[in-house]
N, CA and C atoms as a LAMMPS dump frame, in Angstrom:
ITEM: TIMESTEP
0
ITEM: NUMBER OF ATOMS
582
ITEM: BOX BOUNDS ff ff ff
-5.0000000000000000e+02 5.0000000000000000e+02
-5.0000000000000000e+02 5.0000000000000000e+02
-5.0000000000000000e+02 5.0000000000000000e+02
ITEM: ATOMS id mol type element x y z
1 1 1 N -137.526 -23.182 -257.984
2 1 2 C -136.831 -22.363 -259.061
3 1 3 C -137.12 -21.441 -259.652
4 2 1 N -138.366 -22.01 -260.477
5 2 2 C -139.666 -20.739 -260.879
6 2 3 C -140.057 -19.537 -260.28
7 3 1 N -140.382 -19.709 -258.9
8 3 2 C -140.473 -18.114 -258.032
9 3 3 C -139.227 -17.858 -258.006
10 4 1 N -138.187 -18.145 -257.488
11 4 2 C -136.854 -17.446 -257.153
12 4 3 C -136.407 -16.612 -258.706
13 5 1 N -136.341 -17.374 -259.915
14 5 2 C -136.253 -16.79 -260.969
15 5 3 C -137.038 -15.718 -261.517
16 6 1 N -138.797 -16.13 -261.076
17 6 2 C -140.095 -14.739 -261.043
18 6 3 C -139.438 -13.404 -260.368
19 7 1 N -139.091 -13.944 -259.24
20 7 2 C -138.858 -12.728 -257.986
21 7 3 C -137.802 -11.718 -258.21
22 8 1 N -136.308 -12.695 -258.816
23 8 2 C -135.148 -11.853 -259.603
24 8 3 C -135.839 -10.823 -260.626
25 9 1 N -136.684 -11.234 -261.365
26 9 2 C -136.78 -10.88 -262.674
27 9 3 C -137.815 -9.531 -262.206
28 10 1 N -138.89 -9.959 -260.956
29 10 2 C -139 -8.665 -261.099
30 10 3 C -138.627 -7.455 -260.198
31 11 1 N -137.979 -8.045 -259.474
32 11 2 C -136.965 -7.05 -258.556
33 11 3 C -136.036 -6.086 -259.502
34 12 1 N -135.426 -7.188 -260.779
35 12 2 C -134.632 -6.267 -261.613
36 12 3 C -135.579 -5.235 -262.714
37 13 1 N -136.365 -5.298 -262.89
38 13 2 C -137.522 -4.601 -263.703
39 13 3 C -137.958 -3.507 -262.669
40 14 1 N -138.288 -3.716 -261.403
41 14 2 C -138.65 -2.237 -260.285
42 14 3 C -137.341 -1.723 -260.266
43 15 1 N -136.201 -2.141 -260.315
44 15 2 C -134.813 -1.301 -260.372
45 15 3 C -134.816 -0.683 -261.503
46 16 1 N -134.773 -1.36 -262.63
47 16 2 C -134.615 -0.501 -263.727
48 16 3 C -135.336 0.588 -263.503
49 17 1 N -136.93 -0.063 -263.488
50 17 2 C -137.94 1.168 -263.979
51 17 3 C -137.961 2.207 -262.53
52 18 1 N -137.084 2.381 -261.718
53 18 2 C -136.616 3.38 -260.408
54 18 3 C -135.493 4.246 -260.854
55 19 1 N -134.785 3.489 -261.465
56 19 2 C -134.165 4.316 -262.124
57 19 3 C -134.306 4.858 -263.421
58 20 1 N -134.81 4.357 -264.413
59 20 2 C -135.522 5.129 -265.317
60 20 3 C -136.04 6.92 -265.378
61 21 1 N -136.934 6.615 -263.908
62 21 2 C -137.738 7.723 -263.643
63 21 3 C -136.872 8.473 -263.413
64 22 1 N -135.747 8.62 -262.684
65 22 2 C -134.127 9.444 -262.297
66 22 3 C -134.055 10.219 -263.875
67 23 1 N -134.036 9.255 -264.677
68 23 2 C -133.319 10.479 -265.934
69 23 3 C -134.209 10.139 -267.318
70 24 1 N -134.238 11.363 -268.406
71 24 2 C -135.131 11.395 -268.977
72 24 3 C -134.786 12.753 -269.863
73 25 1 N -135.076 12.785 -270.79
74 25 2 C -134.955 13.381 -271.921
75 25 3 C -136.033 14.289 -272.535
76 26 1 N -135.803 15.824 -272.903
77 26 2 C -136.448 16.717 -273.441
78 26 3 C -135.856 17.414 -274.531
79 27 1 N -136.546 17.712 -275.617
80 27 2 C -136.056 18.072 -276.345
81 27 3 C -136.905 19.737 -276.837
82 28 1 N -136.147 20.746 -277.386
83 28 2 C -136.9 22.023 -276.994
84 28 3 C -136.425 23.15 -278.603
85 29 1 N -136.63 24.071 -278.085
86 29 2 C -136.57 25.133 -279.178
87 29 3 C -136.066 26.161 -278.16
88 30 1 N -135.143 27.3 -278.517
89 30 2 C -134.938 28.053 -277.024
90 30 3 C -134.573 29.303 -278.51
91 31 1 N -134.493 30.834 -278.137
92 31 2 C -133.88 31.812 -278.635
93 31 3 C -133.752 32.513 -277.373
94 32 1 N -133.219 33.76 -277.727
95 32 2 C -133.067 35.101 -276.63
96 32 3 C -131.959 36.229 -277.09
97 33 1 N -131.3 36.711 -276.21
98 33 2 C -130.603 37.888 -276.654
99 33 3 C -129.384 37.528 -276.047
100 34 1 N -128.314 38.243 -276.827
101 34 2 C -126.979 37.994 -276.804
102 34 3 C -125.906 39.391 -276.507
103 35 1 N -125.18 39.844 -275.564
104 35 2 C -124.817 41.055 -275.304
105 35 3 C -123.563 40.977 -275.063
106 36 1 N -122.742 41.359 -276.582
107 36 2 C -121.334 40.971 -276.595
108 36 3 C -120.57 42.336 -276.655
109 37 1 N -119.325 41.685 -276.725
110 37 2 C -117.982 42.671 -276.674
111 37 3 C -117.18 41.96 -277.591
112 38 1 N -116.077 42.692 -278.684
113 38 2 C -114.886 41.978 -278.493
114 38 3 C -113.847 42.845 -278.639
115 39 1 N -113.86 43.901 -277.632
116 39 2 C -112.715 45.029 -277.621
117 39 3 C -112.906 45.221 -275.995
118 40 1 N -111.583 45.133 -275.003
119 40 2 C -111.317 45.711 -273.874
120 40 3 C -111.377 47.062 -274.232
121 41 1 N -111.267 47.449 -275.451
122 41 2 C -110.973 49.355 -274.971
123 41 3 C -112.352 49.724 -275.138
124 42 1 N -113.473 49.305 -275.885
125 42 2 C -114.572 49.909 -275.907
126 42 3 C -115.563 49.056 -274.887
127 43 1 N -116.227 49.559 -274.113
128 43 2 C -116.79 49.057 -272.846
129 43 3 C -118.264 48.565 -273.578
130 44 1 N -119.1 49.041 -274.181
131 44 2 C -120.512 49.134 -274.565
132 44 3 C -120.828 47.792 -275.13
133 45 1 N -121.669 46.881 -274.562
134 45 2 C -121.844 45.779 -275.15
135 45 3 C -123.192 46.207 -276.14
136 46 1 N -123.362 45.653 -277.325
137 46 2 C -124.507 45.79 -277.955
138 46 3 C -125.22 44.525 -278.347
139 47 1 N -126.607 44.771 -278.484
140 47 2 C -127.71 43.791 -278.446
141 47 3 C -127.389 43.07 -279.857
142 48 1 N -127.637 41.376 -279.649
143 48 2 C -127.481 40.578 -280.942
144 48 3 C -128.649 39.599 -280.3
145 49 1 N -128.702 38.674 -281.446
146 49 2 C -129.651 37.37 -281.179
147 49 3 C -129.207 36.123 -281.171
148 50 1 N -129.891 35.277 -280.592
149 50 2 C -129.453 33.466 -280.814
150 50 3 C -130.95 32.987 -280.955
151 51 1 N -130.713 31.528 -281.093
152 51 2 C -131.903 30.627 -281.541
153 51 3 C -131.41 29.662 -282.232
154 52 1 N -132.27 28.342 -281.591
155 52 2 C -131.627 26.969 -282.024
156 52 3 C -132.653 26.1 -281.51
157 53 1 N -132.061 25.067 -281.372
158 53 2 C -132.512 23.805 -280.705
159 53 3 C -131.797 22.933 -279.885
160 54 1 N -132.404 22.653 -278.544
161 54 2 C -131.629 21.909 -277.365
162 54 3 C -132.264 20.79 -276.67
163 55 1 N -131.454 19.6 -276.11
164 55 2 C -131.706 18.641 -275.506
165 55 3 C -131.212 18.666 -274.108
166 56 1 N -132.57 17.962 -273.355
167 56 2 C -132.334 18.866 -271.98
168 56 3 C -132.2 17.207 -270.988
169 57 1 N -130.95 16.753 -271.009
170 57 2 C -131.098 15.142 -270.333
171 57 3 C -131.065 15.082 -268.797
172 58 1 N -132.055 15.231 -268.044
173 58 2 C -131.734 14.915 -266.308
174 58 3 C -131.47 13.704 -265.928
175 59 1 N -130.497 13.988 -264.989
176 59 2 C -130.203 12.786 -264.494
177 59 3 C -130.126 12.774 -263.009
178 60 1 N -129.554 12.069 -261.903
179 60 2 C -130.042 11.246 -260.497
180 60 3 C -129.057 12.402 -259.847
181 61 1 N -129.349 12.886 -258.582
182 61 2 C -128.731 13.805 -257.724
183 61 3 C -128.485 15.501 -258.323
184 62 1 N -129.842 15.025 -258.891
185 62 2 C -130.251 16.633 -259.264
186 62 3 C -129.031 16.827 -260.51
187 63 1 N -128.598 16.496 -261.055
188 63 2 C -127.89 16.829 -262.431
189 63 3 C -128.581 16.922 -263.695
190 64 1 N -127.861 17.331 -264.672
191 64 2 C -128.449 17.807 -266.182
192 64 3 C -127.84 18.081 -266.668
193 65 1 N -127.367 17.884 -268.511
194 65 2 C -126.685 17.902 -269.714
195 65 3 C -127.585 18.696 -270.417
196 66 1 N -127.443 19.72 -270.617
197 66 2 C -128.231 20.723 -271.633
198 66 3 C -127.144 21.024 -272.785
199 67 1 N -127.103 20.245 -273.85
200 67 2 C -126.23 20.656 -275.33
201 67 3 C -127.598 20.996 -276.187
202 68 1 N -126.863 22.321 -277.114
203 68 2 C -127.707 22.845 -277.692
204 68 3 C -126.585 23.017 -279.018
205 69 1 N -127.447 23.107 -280.242
206 69 2 C -126.988 24.012 -281.054
207 69 3 C -128.03 25.395 -281.824
208 70 1 N -127.208 26.78 -281.872
209 70 2 C -127.489 27.975 -282.409
210 70 3 C -126.974 28.559 -283.107
211 71 1 N -127.88 29.145 -284.028
212 71 2 C -127.628 30.392 -284.853
213 71 3 C -127.534 31.626 -284.153
214 72 1 N -126.078 32.837 -283.99
215 72 2 C -125.998 34.113 -283.486
216 72 3 C -125.363 34.791 -284.5
217 73 1 N -125.941 35.549 -283.568
218 73 2 C -125.679 37.229 -284.662
219 73 3 C -125.194 37.878 -283.347
220 74 1 N -123.885 38.46 -283.482
221 74 2 C -123.041 39.27 -282.243
222 74 3 C -122.998 40.61 -283.244
223 75 1 N -122.85 41.763 -282.336
224 75 2 C -122.495 43.003 -282.661
225 75 3 C -121.975 43.767 -281.489
226 76 1 N -120.992 44.424 -282.02
227 76 2 C -120.278 44.905 -281.391
228 76 3 C -119.422 46.15 -281.987
229 77 1 N -119.036 46.971 -281.233
230 77 2 C -118.283 48.365 -281.586
231 77 3 C -116.905 48.046 -281.8
232 78 1 N -116.377 48.277 -282.354
233 78 2 C -114.942 47.843 -282.801
234 78 3 C -114.132 49.298 -283.184
235 79 1 N -112.605 49.356 -283.072
236 79 2 C -111.941 49.955 -283.62
237 79 3 C -111.059 49.321 -284.696
238 80 1 N -111.045 50.076 -285.863
239 80 2 C -110.06 50.391 -287.027
240 80 3 C -108.304 50.584 -286.399
241 81 1 N -107.545 50.028 -287.474
242 81 2 C -106.218 50.915 -287.537
243 81 3 C -106.175 52.312 -287.168
244 82 1 N -107.525 52.805 -287.871
245 82 2 C -107.301 54.483 -288.047
246 82 3 C -107.922 54.594 -286.86
247 83 1 N -108.273 54.004 -285.987
248 83 2 C -109.144 54.57 -284.444
249 83 3 C -110.324 55.12 -284.82
250 84 1 N -110.792 54.526 -285.674
251 84 2 C -112.586 54.939 -286.221
252 84 3 C -113.443 53.876 -285.603
253 85 1 N -114.294 54.06 -284.87
254 85 2 C -115.527 53.263 -284.408
255 85 3 C -115.916 53.02 -285.576
256 86 1 N -116.425 51.468 -285.247
257 86 2 C -117.444 50.85 -286.298
258 86 3 C -118.354 49.712 -285.936
259 87 1 N -119.428 49.456 -286.041
260 87 2 C -120.241 48.292 -285.645
261 87 3 C -119.811 47.012 -286.625
262 88 1 N -119.358 46.129 -285.796
263 88 2 C -119.302 44.558 -286.28
264 88 3 C -119.939 43.784 -285.978
265 89 1 N -120.605 43.105 -287.378
266 89 2 C -121.632 41.986 -287.246
267 89 3 C -120.808 40.776 -287.363
268 90 1 N -121.471 40.031 -286.505
269 90 2 C -120.687 38.552 -286.531
270 90 3 C -121.982 37.479 -286.599
271 91 1 N -121.678 36.427 -287.581
272 91 2 C -122.609 35.297 -287.632
273 91 3 C -121.723 34.054 -287.188
274 92 1 N -122.511 33.429 -286.369
275 92 2 C -121.876 32.113 -285.655
276 92 3 C -122.966 30.994 -285.174
277 93 1 N -122.558 29.927 -285.416
278 93 2 C -122.769 28.365 -284.638
279 93 3 C -122.472 28.42 -283.707
280 94 1 N -123.19 28.318 -282.461
281 94 2 C -122.404 28.056 -281.195
282 94 3 C -122.828 26.42 -281.19
283 95 1 N -122.375 25.68 -280.156
284 95 2 C -121.994 24.672 -279.642
285 95 3 C -122.148 24.675 -278.523
286 96 1 N -122.978 24.912 -277.308
287 96 2 C -123.053 25.362 -275.967
288 96 3 C -123.4 23.743 -275.493
289 97 1 N -122.373 23.205 -274.141
290 97 2 C -123.057 21.938 -273.732
291 97 3 C -122.774 22.409 -272.032
292 98 1 N -124.095 22.684 -271.231
293 98 2 C -124.229 23.127 -270.143
294 98 3 C -124.447 21.84 -269.406
295 99 1 N -123.471 21.99 -268.036
296 99 2 C -123.92 21.108 -267.013
297 99 3 C -124.323 21.27 -265.763
298 100 1 N -125.803 20.983 -265.537
299 100 2 C -126.202 22.182 -264.222
300 100 3 C -126.805 21.521 -263.358
301 101 1 N -126.816 22.165 -262.234
302 101 2 C -126.833 21.263 -261.249
303 101 3 C -128.614 22.071 -260.027
304 102 1 N -129.36 21.298 -259.515
305 102 2 C -130.628 22.358 -258.82
306 102 3 C -131.508 20.987 -258.614
307 103 1 N -132 21.899 -257.784
308 103 2 C -133.173 20.595 -257.246
309 103 3 C -134.248 20.861 -258.083
310 104 1 N -135.337 19.777 -257.829
311 104 2 C -136.429 19.469 -258.462
312 104 3 C -137.583 20.047 -257.352
313 105 1 N -137.988 21.102 -257.576
314 105 2 C -138.895 21.832 -256.506
315 105 3 C -140.513 21.348 -256.858
316 106 1 N -140.591 20.143 -258.004
317 106 2 C -141.854 19.936 -258.176
318 106 3 C -142.533 20.907 -259.133
319 107 1 N -142.85 22.321 -258.151
320 107 2 C -143.428 22.969 -259.619
321 107 3 C -142.533 23.616 -260.141
322 108 1 N -141.019 23.818 -260.232
323 108 2 C -140.163 24.294 -260.862
324 108 3 C -138.725 23.769 -260.449
325 109 1 N -137.813 24.153 -261.429
326 109 2 C -135.949 23.741 -260.781
327 109 3 C -135.422 24.805 -261.525
328 110 1 N -134.726 25.441 -260.136
329 110 2 C -133.701 25.812 -259.921
330 110 3 C -132.567 25.651 -260.479
331 111 1 N -131.61 26.112 -260.618
332 111 2 C -130.315 25.321 -261.246
333 111 3 C -129.364 26.396 -261.318
334 112 1 N -128.031 26.052 -261.136
335 112 2 C -126.282 26.754 -261.803
336 112 3 C -125.874 25.708 -262.628
337 113 1 N -125.433 26.777 -263.396
338 113 2 C -124.634 25.929 -264.719
339 113 3 C -123.499 26.786 -265.174
340 114 1 N -122.596 25.213 -265.454
341 114 2 C -121.216 25.337 -266.076
342 114 3 C -121.43 25.42 -267.526
343 115 1 N -120.757 26.18 -268.603
344 115 2 C -121.011 25.958 -270.07
345 115 3 C -120.374 26.02 -270.673
346 116 1 N -118.734 24.87 -271.065
347 116 2 C -118.031 24.659 -272.2
348 116 3 C -118.812 24.896 -273.298
349 117 1 N -118.172 25.86 -274.287
350 117 2 C -118.927 26.193 -275.903
351 117 3 C -118.035 25.91 -277.104
352 118 1 N -118.58 25.858 -278.035
353 118 2 C -117.493 25.723 -279.464
354 118 3 C -118.238 26.602 -280.598
355 119 1 N -117.699 27.58 -280.855
356 119 2 C -118.18 28.589 -281.956
357 119 3 C -117.695 28.297 -283.209
358 120 1 N -118.741 28.354 -284.192
359 120 2 C -117.453 28.49 -285.914
360 120 3 C -118.348 29.221 -286.465
361 121 1 N -117.552 30.464 -286.7
362 121 2 C -117.844 31.632 -287.253
363 121 3 C -118.118 31.391 -288.814
364 122 1 N -118.949 32.263 -289.088
365 122 2 C -119.596 31.792 -290.512
366 122 3 C -119.053 33.384 -291.381
367 123 1 N -119.583 34.109 -290.822
368 123 2 C -119.5 35.708 -291.624
369 123 3 C -119.267 36.862 -290.434
370 124 1 N -118.769 37.59 -290.938
371 124 2 C -118.537 38.916 -290.689
372 124 3 C -118.502 40.321 -291.448
373 125 1 N -119.386 41.467 -290.705
374 125 2 C -119.398 42.551 -291.781
375 125 3 C -119.011 43.683 -290.551
376 126 1 N -118.137 44.594 -291.523
377 126 2 C -117.931 46.093 -290.702
378 126 3 C -118.763 47.101 -291.409
379 127 1 N -119.654 47.21 -291.395
380 127 2 C -120.332 48.276 -292.516
381 127 3 C -120.356 48.151 -293.815
382 128 1 N -120.169 47.968 -294.598
383 128 2 C -120.292 47.516 -296.201
384 128 3 C -119.113 45.97 -296.593
385 129 1 N -117.869 46.334 -295.642
386 129 2 C -117.191 45.847 -295.678
387 129 3 C -117.17 44.23 -295.023
388 130 1 N -116.698 43.199 -295.914
389 130 2 C -116.586 41.688 -295.229
390 130 3 C -115.517 42.1 -294.703
391 131 1 N -115.418 41.016 -293.196
392 131 2 C -114.266 40.588 -292.515
393 131 3 C -113.971 39.067 -292.692
394 132 1 N -114.513 38.363 -293.058
395 132 2 C -114.1 36.986 -292.905
396 132 3 C -113.145 36.456 -292.86
397 133 1 N -112.042 37.283 -293.943
398 133 2 C -110.59 36.972 -293.609
399 133 3 C -109.764 37.04 -292.822
400 134 1 N -110.522 37.931 -291.717
401 134 2 C -109.847 38.343 -290.192
402 134 3 C -110.322 37.915 -289.393
403 135 1 N -111.588 36.939 -289.679
404 135 2 C -112.218 36.283 -287.983
405 135 3 C -111.396 35.051 -287.858
406 136 1 N -111.018 34.233 -287.108
407 136 2 C -111.183 32.873 -286.768
408 136 3 C -112.262 31.99 -286.89
409 137 1 N -112.036 30.777 -287.475
410 137 2 C -113.422 30.239 -288.003
411 137 3 C -113.422 29.403 -286.327
412 138 1 N -112.85 29.238 -285.687
413 138 2 C -113.281 27.829 -284.805
414 138 3 C -112.749 29.047 -283.076
415 139 1 N -113.696 29.115 -282.122
416 139 2 C -113.476 29.846 -280.991
417 139 3 C -113.929 28.669 -279.794
418 140 1 N -113.908 28.774 -278.788
419 140 2 C -113.829 27.589 -277.897
420 140 3 C -113.74 28.405 -276.562
421 141 1 N -114.513 28.582 -275.726
422 141 2 C -114.885 29.018 -274.212
423 141 3 C -115.675 28.361 -273.074
424 142 1 N -116.26 29.006 -272.248
425 142 2 C -116.751 28.473 -271.2
426 142 3 C -117.658 29.771 -270.73
427 143 1 N -118.551 29.175 -269.962
428 143 2 C -120.082 30.335 -269.29
429 143 3 C -120.261 29.889 -268.489
430 144 1 N -120.978 30.603 -267.177
431 144 2 C -121.231 29.925 -266.143
432 144 3 C -122.308 30.704 -265.538
433 145 1 N -123.607 30.701 -265.328
434 145 2 C -124.697 31.469 -265.265
435 145 3 C -125.935 30.083 -263.78
436 146 1 N -127.155 30.46 -264.209
437 146 2 C -128.23 30.145 -263.524
438 146 3 C -129.617 30.253 -264.177
439 147 1 N -130.7 29.512 -263.592
440 147 2 C -131.444 29.584 -264.545
441 147 3 C -132.49 28.767 -263.798
442 148 1 N -133.845 28.59 -264.044
443 148 2 C -135.681 28.305 -263.494
444 148 3 C -136.298 27.68 -264.705
445 149 1 N -136.649 25.975 -264.527
446 149 2 C -137.781 25.464 -265.095
447 149 3 C -138.764 25.547 -264.855
448 150 1 N -139.76 26.224 -265.511
449 150 2 C -141.421 26.219 -264.844
450 150 3 C -141.989 25.272 -265.889
451 151 1 N -142.67 24.144 -265.481
452 151 2 C -143.378 23.565 -266.562
453 151 3 C -142.559 23.134 -267.679
454 152 1 N -142.851 23.434 -268.962
455 152 2 C -142.129 23.072 -270.505
456 152 3 C -141.177 24.644 -270.418
457 153 1 N -141.069 25.264 -269.489
458 153 2 C -140.34 26.588 -270.165
459 153 3 C -139.104 26.399 -269.527
460 154 1 N -137.801 26.921 -269.247
461 154 2 C -136.705 27.338 -269.458
462 154 3 C -136.257 29.082 -269.493
463 155 1 N -136.06 29.107 -268.336
464 155 2 C -135.052 31.294 -268.11
465 155 3 C -133.574 30.904 -267.818
466 156 1 N -133.118 31.201 -268.754
467 156 2 C -131.51 31.106 -267.885
468 156 3 C -130.666 32.425 -268.665
469 157 1 N -129.812 32.722 -267.623
470 157 2 C -128.532 33.839 -268.07
471 157 3 C -127.283 33.229 -267.643
472 158 1 N -126.647 33.605 -268.569
473 158 2 C -125.019 33.231 -268.286
474 158 3 C -123.761 34.068 -268.463
475 159 1 N -122.689 34.221 -268.187
476 159 2 C -121.586 35.204 -268.522
477 159 3 C -120.582 34.227 -269.554
478 160 1 N -120.113 34.719 -270.544
479 160 2 C -119.325 34.072 -271.62
480 160 3 C -118.256 34.795 -271.958
481 161 1 N -116.749 33.48 -271.681
482 161 2 C -115.681 34.141 -272.053
483 161 3 C -115.025 33.057 -273.265
484 162 1 N -114.981 33.793 -274.086
485 162 2 C -113.777 33.211 -275.304
486 162 3 C -112.443 32.929 -274.762
487 163 1 N -111.588 31.594 -275.308
488 163 2 C -110.36 31.552 -274.723
489 163 3 C -109.77 31.913 -275.648
490 164 1 N -109.778 31.826 -276.785
491 164 2 C -108.826 32.005 -278.002
492 164 3 C -109.536 33.332 -278.639
493 165 1 N -108.278 34.421 -279.091
494 165 2 C -108.891 35.217 -280.276
495 165 3 C -109.776 35.373 -281.295
496 166 1 N -110.655 36.45 -281.165
497 166 2 C -111.581 36.219 -282.517
498 166 3 C -111.134 36.214 -283.703
499 167 1 N -110.021 36.873 -284.015
500 167 2 C -109.188 37.559 -284.792
501 167 3 C -107.793 36.946 -285.413
502 168 1 N -108.048 37.21 -286.804
503 168 2 C -106.43 36.298 -287.376
504 168 3 C -105.439 37.403 -286.949
505 169 1 N -104.576 36.754 -286.428
506 169 2 C -103.114 38.021 -286.126
507 169 3 C -102.397 38.13 -287.418
508 170 1 N -102.891 38.828 -288.602
509 170 2 C -102.034 38.853 -289.768
510 170 3 C -101.98 40.483 -290.18
511 171 1 N -100.756 40.841 -291.335
512 171 2 C -100.31 41.743 -291.036
513 171 3 C -101.2 43.458 -291.446
514 172 1 N -102.093 42.456 -292.761
515 172 2 C -102.919 43.301 -293.221
516 172 3 C -104.446 43.758 -292.345
517 173 1 N -104.565 43.172 -291.085
518 173 2 C -105.874 42.927 -290.408
519 173 3 C -106.22 44.808 -290.278
520 174 1 N -107.222 45.204 -290.684
521 174 2 C -107.868 46.522 -290.397
522 174 3 C -108.01 46.699 -288.699
523 175 1 N -108.321 45.923 -288.161
524 175 2 C -108.407 46.076 -286.872
525 175 3 C -107.201 46.608 -285.861
526 176 1 N -107.697 47.567 -284.842
527 176 2 C -106.851 47.961 -284.063
528 176 3 C -106.634 46.767 -283.069
529 177 1 N -107.993 46.078 -282.427
530 177 2 C -107.13 45.183 -281.429
531 177 3 C -107.51 43.785 -282.01
532 178 1 N -106.487 43.422 -282.148
533 178 2 C -106.563 42.06 -283.202
534 178 3 C -105.98 40.654 -281.736
535 179 1 N -106.155 41.246 -280.706
536 179 2 C -105.589 40.268 -279.102
537 179 3 C -107.202 40.573 -278.631
538 180 1 N -107.653 41.08 -279.021
539 180 2 C -109.024 40.702 -278.12
540 180 3 C -109.64 39.553 -278.143
541 181 1 N -110.506 39.267 -276.977
542 181 2 C -111.815 38.128 -276.971
543 181 3 C -112.92 38.278 -276.866
544 182 1 N -113.878 37.716 -277.15
545 182 2 C -115.415 38.046 -277.143
546 182 3 C -115.915 37.74 -275.864
547 183 1 N -116.681 38.484 -275.562
548 183 2 C -117.061 38.13 -274.01
549 183 3 C -118.693 38.777 -274.058
550 184 1 N -119.234 38.444 -272.923
551 184 2 C -120.311 39.062 -272.743
552 184 3 C -121.7 37.938 -272.441
553 185 1 N -122.736 38.576 -272.14
554 185 2 C -123.918 38.15 -271.35
555 185 3 C -125.567 37.19 -272.679
556 186 1 N -125.646 36.424 -272.227
557 186 2 C -126.915 35.94 -272.375
558 186 3 C -128.053 35.464 -272.104
559 187 1 N -128.891 35.692 -272.726
560 187 2 C -130.178 35.41 -272.141
561 187 3 C -131.208 34.833 -273.014
562 188 1 N -131.293 33.114 -272.32
563 188 2 C -132.1 32.605 -273.037
564 188 3 C -133.523 32.134 -272.385
565 189 1 N -134.432 31.637 -273.704
566 189 2 C -135.919 31.016 -273.271
567 189 3 C -136.216 30.155 -274.327
568 190 1 N -136.221 29.193 -273.128
569 190 2 C -136.383 27.843 -274.037
570 190 3 C -138.011 27.25 -273.741
571 191 1 N -138.532 26.145 -274.742
572 191 2 C -139.483 25.632 -274.592
573 191 3 C -139.644 24.158 -274.932
574 192 1 N -139.656 23.222 -274.06
575 192 2 C -139.455 21.829 -274.365
576 192 3 C -140.851 21.365 -274.511
577 193 1 N -140.553 20.556 -275.835
578 193 2 C -141.78 19.799 -276.167
579 193 3 C -142.641 18.42 -275.261
580 194 1 N -141.843 18.058 -274.524
581 194 2 C -142.394 17.038 -274.095
582 194 3 C -141.621 16.728 -272.425
């Protein structure tokens, strides 16, 4: 009976150990550039930046989940109600949750990702004018992209679409394009500590 118990316990420990090798976590810091626009009438993307922390959880079958919390400073050209072009600056907390798939090739991992995200707008200015009253507090959207892990570094790029309007639709809104959605490209470099 003792031998059966010992054999079963050893088999269970080996199974748990094998499963544990397929799932592991890495904590890291990330930052990069954001090329966003808030209007369909002006096609130019303007360069902003983002930085934050990320957790990479690798799963079996080449899947991984990578949630992050980022501060983002976005810039975009925008038209006001008088038809004048100005530069809009918006500060946002982003919470992207990347679902990745890609084979681990030993020296690197190449992956594709789908990234639902949530944005919390903190503040905005157009020139010297604060525009907090005209910006929706909460945004959500999705991104699609690809990337590569080499050693402890990760480089990724994705295109993001916001589903909700970034502006509040109110009568005294000074912006001309009140129904437009934020969209653009983000390029991110991450470093994982473990």
